[in-house]
C-alpha positions in Angstrom: 1.9 -6.1 24.7 5.8 -4.1 23.6 5.4 -1.7 21.2 5.9 -2.3 17.7 8.1 0.4 16.0 7.6 1.3 12.5 9.6 3.1 9.8 8.2 6.7 9.7 8.5 9.1 7.0 6.8 12.4 7.6 5.7 14.5 4.2 6.6 18.0 3.4 3.1 18.7 4.8 4.4 17.7 8.3 1.7 14.4 7.7 2.9 11.4 9.5 3.1 7.8 7.7 4.2 4.7 9.1 4.9 1.6 7.6 5.6 -2.2 8.5 8.8 -3.9 9.0 8.0 -7.6 8.3 4.6 -9.7 9.1 3.9 -8.9 12.2 4.4 -5.1 12.5 2.6 -5.0 9.4 -0.9 -6.6 11.5 0.0 -4.6 14.0 0.1 -1.5 11.5 -3.7 -2.3 9.7 -4.6 -3.0 13.6 -4.3 0.6 14.3 -5.7 1.6 10.7 -8.4 4.8 11.1 -11.7 3.8 8.8 -11.1 7.1 6.5 -7.3 6.4 6.7 -5.5 6.0 3.3 -3.3 2.7 3.5 -1.0 1.7 0.8 0.3 -1.6 -0.3 2.2 -2.9 -3.8 0.4 -4.2 -5.7 3.1 -7.4 -5.9 3.5 -9.4 -3.0 6.5 -8.6 -0.5 5.6 -4.7 0.5 5.3 -2.5 3.9 1.7 -1.9 4.6 1.4 2.5 4.7 -0.7 4.1 6.5 -1.1 8.0 6.3 -2.0 9.1 9.5 -5.4 11.8 9.7 -6.4 13.7 6.5 -4.5 13.2 3.4 -2.7 16.3 2.3 -2.3 17.5 -1.7 1.4 15.6 -2.3 0.8 13.3 0.6 -0.7 10.0 -1.1 2.3 10.1 -3.8 5.1 10.9 -1.5 3.7 7.9 0.6 3.4 5.8 -2.3 7.3 6.4 -3.2 7.9 5.3 0.8 5.6 2.7 0.1 7.5 1.2 -3.0 10.9 2.4 -1.7 11.0 -0.7 0.7 8.9 -3.6 -1.3 10.3 -6.5 -2.6 9.5 -5.5 -6.3 12.1 -2.6 -6.3 14.7 -4.1 -4.1 14.7 -7.3 -6.7 13.8 -5.1 -10.4 15.0 -1.4 -9.8 11.9 -0.4 -11.8 8.6 1.3 -11.5 6.0 0.5 -8.8 2.2 -0.4 -9.1 0.9 0.5 -5.2 -2.7 -0.1 -4.3 -4.2 2.8 -2.5 -7.3 2.2 -0.2 -8.9 2.9 3.2 -9.2 1.3 6.1 -12.8 0.5 6.2 -12.1 -1.0 2.4 -9.7 -4.0 4.4 -10.8 -6.9 5.5 -8.9 -10.5 7.0 -10.3 -13.7 7.0 -8.7 -16.9 9.7 -7.2 -18.2 6.8 -4.8 -16.1 5.7 -1.4 -16.2 6.9 0.3 -13.4 9.3 0.5 -10.0 7.5 -1.3 -10.8 5.2 -5.0 -9.1 3.5 -7.6 -8.2 1.2 -8.8 -5.6 0.0 -12.4 -4.6 -1.4 -11.1 -1.7 -3.9 -8.6 0.5 -4.2 -6.7 2.9 -6.6 -3.9 2.4 -8.9 -0.3 4.6 -8.4 2.3 3.6 -10.5 5.6 5.3 -8.8 8.7 6.4 -11.4 11.7 4.6 -10.6 13.8 7.9 -10.1 11.4 8.9 -8.1 12.4 6.0 -5.4 16.0 6.1 -6.1 15.4 10.5 -5.2 13.8 9.2 -1.9 17.1 7.1 -1.3 19.7 9.8 -2.2 17.8 12.2 0.4 18.0 9.3 2.9 21.5 9.3 2.8 
């Protein structure tokens, strides 16, 4: 099987963050998530699944949420604040009827990402 290339981001704490690029890579990404690792996805459909590898340190969650929002359809289409769901790997489930790249979540917390923070991330990537 060919290795999937994920989007990668390194936080200020030097924590690796991975993001899917499409439905197939989202499937691959979720498959490699550990039960206690943090995962993010926007509340609206059309977003990468984002995985913070290992133990999440202070500030990692906020940075990963901005990264998740940046590559979402919600941001692309609206350019407004984006609501991101944060959950653990153990809270993700997949039913046979769900299409590729789609998952269910048992419980999650909400992070509201400000538009200005996404714009700041875009500026630093240029």
